[in-house]
C-alpha positions in Angstrom: -124.3 75.1 -17.7 -126.2 78.3 -17.9 -127.2 77.6 -21.5 -130.8 77.7 -22.6 -130.5 74.2 -24.0 -129.7 72.7 -20.6 -126.0 72.3 -21.3 -126.5 70.3 -24.4 -124.5 70.9 -27.6 -126.0 69.3 -30.7 -127.8 66.8 -28.5 -124.8 65.8 -26.4 -124.2 66.8 -22.8 -121.2 69.0 -22.1 -118.0 67.2 -21.3 -116.4 68.1 -18.0 -113.0 69.9 -18.3 -110.4 67.4 -17.2 -106.6 67.8 -17.2 -105.5 64.4 -18.6 -102.1 64.8 -17.0 -103.6 64.4 -13.6 -105.4 61.1 -14.4 -104.0 57.7 -13.4 -102.5 55.5 -16.2 -103.8 52.0 -16.8 -100.8 49.7 -16.5 -100.6 46.0 -17.6 -99.3 43.5 -15.1 -96.1 43.3 -17.3 -95.6 47.1 -16.6 -96.6 48.4 -20.1 -98.7 51.5 -20.4 -99.3 51.2 -24.2 -102.3 49.3 -25.5 -103.5 48.5 -29.1 -107.0 48.2 -30.3 -107.9 45.3 -32.6 -111.2 44.2 -34.0 -113.0 40.8 -34.2 -116.0 40.4 -36.3 -119.2 38.5 -35.9 -121.6 37.6 -38.7 -125.2 38.6 -38.3 -127.4 36.3 -40.4 -129.8 37.9 -42.9 -132.8 36.6 -40.9 -131.5 38.4 -37.7 -130.4 41.6 -39.4 -132.5 44.7 -39.5 -131.6 45.1 -43.2 -132.5 41.6 -44.3 -129.0 41.1 -45.5 -126.0 39.4 -43.8 -124.0 42.0 -41.8 -120.7 42.1 -39.9 -120.6 43.3 -36.3 -117.2 44.6 -35.1 -116.1 43.9 -31.6 -113.2 46.1 -30.5 -110.7 44.5 -28.2 -107.7 46.2 -26.5 -104.5 44.3 -25.9 -101.2 45.2 -24.2 -98.6 46.2 -26.8 -95.9 44.3 -24.9 -97.3 41.0 -23.7 -100.6 40.8 -25.7 -102.9 40.3 -22.7 -106.4 41.5 -23.4 -107.5 44.5 -21.3 -110.9 44.0 -19.9 -112.8 47.1 -18.8 -114.0 45.5 -15.6 -110.4 44.6 -14.6 -109.0 48.1 -15.4 -111.7 49.8 -13.3 -111.6 47.3 -10.5 -107.8 47.5 -10.3 -107.3 51.2 -10.8 -106.5 51.6 -7.1 -103.7 49.1 -7.0 -102.0 49.4 -10.5 -101.6 46.5 -12.9 -104.1 44.1 -14.3 -105.2 40.9 -12.7 
């Protein structure tokens, strides 16, 4: 980080170099390590929208590819020491 811009590239902090092969996998309680991302959408009424027009707000959810259980970030982080999701 001996850069004049304080380690920033185009306004973003430098990412640490991490070998992803050394990181722990998140595993569903069914044993699956593959997850799929899906989207739900919420309608933002025109009166609440910053554009004055009705808008859609996407909510990305992650589910287990095997059993369909939703992966919640707080569960994945809390359970990273013991493996599996609660």
